[in-house]
Phi, psi and omega in degrees: 000154185242146183296326191284349178252006189223258187301323188240042179287323166263114179208146181225134180283115173263111194277147181306133180285330173224159187306327187278355182249155177282164165282158175227127173266121179257121174261140174257107182293126179300155184306327183286347182246345187294157179210150178302337181279000181263150178300132185057016182079352188206001183257138169244107185275139170234118187278122186241114186268331183235169172292332182291320186292323185294311184297322179293322173287324176296321173288333179286321181289335185267352184291144176290136182213163174281340187196159186290150176235160178284134176269068192254023183303337178258355188305325178250005178287127178309139182280150178267351180253106183252152180190161181259001183255147172279133186230121175261123178230126176272146178236124178286156177287125185288344176212160174299144181083004170260160179288166163277157185225135176239122182252127174249125177249124188255125177291167180303325182288347169269314184293332181288350172283000183247129182309139179303336181284343182286147181260029184294326188239118175293133179050029178069008178209003194238142160234156183224147176225146173234148188226147177275340181219155176305318182302312181294323172299315176302318179296315178297316186295323180290323175286333172290320186286323178294320185287335183282338180063238189288343181278110176266117179274160175275137185240128180246120180236108180286153188285132176064171177231137178298320186214142172300147179289159170158170179292136176283000000 
């Protein structure tokens, strides 16, 4: 079996809104594999920092295997995109029926506060949230900003959205 014919049949690439942010491949997990621990109960985001990684994940998903596996090959790979600022970056839904995405990049002085054995940060510095509406994204972003207090993140909000969010 191949993941592209089973677990990852439906997937969408969210292109980086600016060159210094990653692309994100989002897999719409089929109901038989979906779980409440996934964003919106069914999506699996994969943070892709380079064109080589995009090729690598596509090869991984197309590989013949005996059983389905979690496509987590980048989850613990250190990020190559480093910076000293907290960054909140919104990703528009690339097609109708796909969710909005909020990617947060956390600098090392924040990530060191979390035990290294935790799965809190993808690639050691990212968190992701997905939303069915812009209002839900705005509310979450406002809560994060209130929690940060005097720490002001860089907020990247692409102009307009190509498609409304919603379930595929």
